[in-house]
C-alpha positions as CSV (number, residue, x, y, z in Angstrom):
1,X,-10.3,-20.5,27.9
2,X,-10.1,-24.2,27.0
3,X,-7.2,-24.9,24.7
4,X,-8.0,-24.8,21.0
5,X,-11.5,-23.5,21.2
6,X,-12.6,-21.7,18.2
7,X,-11.7,-17.9,18.2
8,X,-13.3,-15.0,16.6
9,X,-11.8,-12.2,14.3
10,X,-9.7,-14.4,11.8
11,X,-8.6,-16.7,14.6
12,X,-10.7,-19.8,14.0
13,X,-7.7,-21.9,13.4
14,X,-5.7,-20.7,16.5
15,X,-4.2,-23.6,18.1
16,X,-2.7,-23.3,21.7
17,X,-1.0,-26.8,21.1
18,X,0.6,-25.7,17.9
19,X,1.8,-22.2,19.3
20,X,3.3,-23.9,22.2
21,X,5.3,-26.4,20.1
22,X,6.5,-23.5,17.9
23,X,7.6,-21.3,20.7
24,X,9.3,-24.2,22.5
25,X,11.0,-25.5,19.6
26,X,12.0,-22.4,17.5
27,X,12.1,-20.0,20.4
28,X,15.3,-21.3,22.0
29,X,17.1,-21.4,18.6
30,X,16.1,-17.7,17.8
31,X,17.0,-16.4,21.1
32,X,20.3,-18.1,21.0
33,X,21.2,-16.9,17.4
34,X,20.3,-13.3,18.1
35,X,21.2,-13.4,21.8
36,X,17.8,-11.9,22.3
37,X,16.8,-9.7,25.3
38,X,13.3,-8.7,26.1
39,X,12.8,-6.1,28.9
40,X,9.7,-4.4,30.4
41,X,7.2,-7.2,30.3
42,X,6.3,-6.7,34.1
43,X,4.7,-3.6,33.2
44,X,2.4,-5.2,30.8
45,X,-1.4,-5.2,31.6
46,X,-2.1,-8.4,33.6
47,X,-5.3,-9.0,31.9
48,X,-7.7,-8.0,29.2
49,X,-7.0,-6.8,25.6
50,X,-4.0,-4.6,24.7
51,X,-2.5,-3.2,21.6
52,X,1.2,-3.6,21.4
53,X,2.7,-1.1,18.8
54,X,6.2,-1.9,17.7
55,X,8.8,-1.0,15.0
56,X,9.5,-3.7,12.5
57,X,12.8,-5.0,11.5
58,X,14.8,-7.7,9.5
59,X,13.3,-7.5,6.0
60,X,11.3,-10.4,4.8
61,X,12.6,-12.9,7.7
62,X,11.6,-10.6,10.5
63,X,12.7,-12.4,13.8
64,X,10.9,-9.8,16.0
65,X,7.5,-11.5,15.9
66,X,8.8,-14.8,17.3
67,X,11.1,-13.2,19.7
68,X,8.4,-11.0,21.2
69,X,6.0,-14.0,21.2
70,X,8.5,-16.3,22.9
71,X,9.1,-13.8,25.7
72,X,5.3,-13.1,26.0
73,X,4.3,-16.7,26.4
74,X,7.2,-17.7,28.7
75,X,6.1,-14.6,31.0
76,X,2.2,-15.1,30.8
77,X,1.5,-18.7,29.6
78,X,-0.8,-19.7,26.9
79,X,-4.3,-18.9,28.3
80,X,-4.0,-15.4,26.6
81,X,-3.6,-15.3,22.9
82,X,-1.1,-13.1,21.4
83,X,-2.4,-12.0,17.9
84,X,-0.1,-10.7,15.3
85,X,-1.5,-8.5,12.4
86,X,0.5,-9.3,9.1
87,X,0.4,-8.3,5.5
88,X,-1.8,-10.6,3.4
89,X,1.1,-11.8,1.6
90,X,2.3,-13.5,4.8
91,X,-0.8,-15.5,5.5
92,X,-1.0,-16.5,1.9
93,X,2.5,-17.5,1.5
94,X,4.4,-21.0,1.9
95,X,3.5,-21.1,5.7
96,X,0.0,-19.8,5.2
97,X,-1.5,-22.8,6.9
98,X,0.6,-22.4,9.8
99,X,0.2,-18.8,10.4
100,X,-3.4,-18.7,11.8
101,X,-2.6,-21.5,14.0
102,X,-0.1,-19.5,15.9
103,X,-2.1,-16.3,16.0
104,X,-0.8,-14.5,12.8
105,X,-3.8,-13.2,10.8
106,X,-4.4,-10.7,8.0
107,X,-4.1,-7.0,9.3
108,X,-7.5,-5.5,9.2
109,X,-9.4,-3.3,11.6
110,X,-12.2,-5.9,11.9
111,X,-9.7,-8.7,12.8
112,X,-7.9,-6.4,15.3
113,X,-11.2,-5.2,17.0
114,X,-12.6,-8.8,17.3
115,X,-9.4,-10.2,18.8
116,X,-9.1,-7.1,21.2
117,X,-12.8,-7.4,22.2
118,X,-12.0,-11.2,23.1
119,X,-9.4,-10.2,25.5
120,X,-6.5,-10.8,23.3
121,X,-3.1,-9.1,23.0
122,X,-2.6,-7.7,19.4
123,X,0.8,-7.3,18.1
124,X,0.8,-4.6,15.3
125,X,3.6,-3.0,13.2
126,X,2.1,0.1,11.7
127,X,5.2,0.6,9.5
128,X,4.8,-2.9,7.9
129,X,7.3,-3.7,5.2
130,X,8.0,-0.1,4.8
131,X,9.5,-0.2,8.2
132,X,11.2,-3.7,8.0
133,X,13.1,-2.7,5.0
134,X,14.3,0.7,6.1
135,X,17.9,1.5,5.2
136,X,20.4,-0.1,7.9
137,X,21.6,3.4,8.7
138,X,18.0,4.2,9.9
139,X,18.0,1.2,12.2
140,X,17.2,3.7,15.2
141,X,14.5,5.6,13.5
142,X,10.7,5.3,14.2
143,X,9.0,5.8,10.9
144,X,5.4,4.3,10.3
145,X,5.2,5.9,7.0
146,X,2.2,8.1,8.2
147,X,0.1,5.2,9.1
148,X,-2.2,6.0,12.1
149,X,-4.9,3.3,11.9
150,X,-3.5,1.7,15.0
151,X,-4.7,4.6,17.1
152,X,-8.2,4.4,15.8
153,X,-8.2,0.6,16.5
154,X,-7.1,1.2,20.1
155,X,-9.7,3.9,20.8
156,X,-12.6,1.9,19.3
157,X,-11.8,-1.2,21.3
158,X,-11.1,0.7,24.5
159,X,-7.7,-0.8,25.2
160,X,-4.4,0.5,26.0
161,X,-1.5,1.0,23.7
162,X,1.7,-0.8,24.8
163,X,4.6,0.6,22.8
164,X,7.5,-1.6,22.1
165,X,10.9,-0.9,20.5
166,X,13.6,-3.3,19.2
167,X,17.2,-2.7,17.7
168,X,19.7,-4.9,15.9
169,X,17.3,-6.4,13.4
170,X,18.4,-4.1,10.7
171,X,21.9,-5.2,11.1
172,X,21.2,-8.9,10.1
173,X,22.2,-7.7,6.5
174,X,22.8,-4.4,4.8
175,X,19.5,-2.8,3.8
176,X,20.4,-0.4,1.0
177,X,17.1,1.1,-0.2
178,X,13.5,0.4,0.0
179,X,13.1,0.8,-3.8
180,X,10.1,2.9,-3.8
181,X,10.8,4.5,-7.2
182,X,11.6,1.2,-8.7
183,X,8.4,-0.3,-7.4
184,X,6.4,2.5,-8.9
185,X,8.1,2.3,-12.2
186,X,7.3,-1.4,-12.3
187,X,3.7,-0.7,-11.3
188,X,3.8,-2.9,-8.3
189,X,1.5,-0.7,-6.2
190,X,-1.2,-2.1,-8.3
191,X,-0.8,-5.3,-6.4
192,X,-0.1,-3.8,-3.0
193,X,3.6,-3.7,-3.2
194,X,4.9,-0.2,-2.6
195,X,8.6,-1.1,-2.4
196,X,11.2,-3.3,-4.1
197,X,14.1,-3.4,-1.5
198,X,17.7,-3.8,-2.4
199,X,19.8,-5.7,0.3
200,X,23.3,-7.0,0.6
201,X,24.0,-10.1,2.7
202,X,24.8,-13.8,3.2
203,X,24.7,-16.1,1.1
204,X,23.4,-14.4,-2.0
205,X,25.1,-11.2,-1.9
206,X,23.2,-8.5,-3.6
207,X,19.3,-9.2,-3.6
208,X,16.4,-7.3,-5.0
209,X,13.7,-8.6,-2.5
210,X,14.3,-12.2,-3.4
211,X,16.2,-14.3,-2.7
212,X,16.2,-13.4,0.9
213,X,19.6,-13.4,2.6
214,X,19.9,-15.1,5.9
215,X,20.3,-12.7,8.9
216,X,23.6,-12.6,10.7
217,X,23.7,-13.5,14.4
218,X,23.2,-9.8,15.2
219,X,22.1,-9.0,18.9
220,X,18.5,-7.9,19.0
221,X,17.3,-6.0,22.3
222,X,13.4,-5.3,22.8
223,X,12.2,-2.7,25.4
224,X,8.3,-2.9,26.3
225,X,7.2,0.6,27.4
226,X,4.6,1.5,30.0
227,X,0.9,1.0,28.7
228,X,-0.8,4.1,27.7
229,X,-4.4,4.6,28.9
230,X,-5.8,6.7,26.0
231,X,-8.8,8.1,28.0
232,X,-6.9,8.8,31.1
233,X,-4.2,10.7,29.1
234,X,-6.2,12.3,26.2
235,X,-9.8,12.6,27.5
236,X,-12.9,10.9,26.3
237,X,-12.4,11.8,22.6
238,X,-8.6,11.3,21.9
239,X,-7.4,13.0,18.8
240,X,-5.7,10.4,16.5
241,X,-3.0,12.7,15.2
242,X,-2.1,13.7,18.8
243,X,-2.0,10.2,20.1
244,X,0.1,9.1,17.2
245,X,2.6,11.9,17.8
246,X,2.9,11.0,21.4
247,X,3.2,7.2,20.9
248,X,6.0,7.7,18.3
249,X,7.8,10.2,20.5
250,X,7.9,7.8,23.4
251,X,9.1,5.0,21.1
252,X,11.9,7.3,19.5
253,X,13.1,8.2,23.0
254,X,13.3,4.6,24.0
255,X,15.0,3.6,20.8
256,X,17.4,6.3,21.0
257,X,18.4,4.9,24.7
258,X,18.9,1.4,23.2
259,X,21.0,2.8,20.3
260,X,23.3,4.7,23.0
261,X,23.8,1.5,24.8
262,X,24.8,-0.4,21.6
263,X,28.7,-0.5,21.1
264,X,29.1,-2.2,17.7
265,X,26.9,-3.3,14.9
266,X,25.9,-7.0,15.1
267,X,28.0,-7.5,18.2
268,X,25.6,-5.3,20.2
């Protein structure tokens, strides 16, 4: 695949050159700040499309995307695009022009399926902001909020699901509540905002969504699990609910193991 060729599925602006610059410049800073570790990439499918399904952490300034992306590109190079599905607010925000150039596109079944069919690796966080703003005391809990669309995407595209879990991101500040009731009271679901999270951190102290506090240098560890061949495990017509339960149970077991190894908050 020649560098910077136009890509399908929302990736028309994807740029290998820009992605490389971001990874090489920002990656080392984030890895150092979060003392990041990523394990298990050796078991990753060597070629073809794959759907990476992960928990999401860190609130608005989620570091897990770039940390995983840095580890992925260091391991596999840049011939295989890593596509991250994101909330529309991310791709329309202040960095909206940059996001598609580094493979971050709006989450939609059509975008995901096109990228997977092209042989890309798609990173999805089914829990979205519901997950990334989970209370800090639920750091080691897998909860996608009942969302199972990722399973149908993998089935329709005929690609394996690669579960991945991370721990530490919810310790970058104190996440107090998602603020579901407050969001509903203010009518925010009408503009696709189901939460209005309340956090406490540095430098702003108490924050209601904004301004976003800066993350503490908490240690973040990511574990990539064995790929799941859906047809081989569940037959020619996998049941979405059954697959979802299996994937989440695998992820919860792995996250429990990471939590057992963690000695202290932030320190790791």
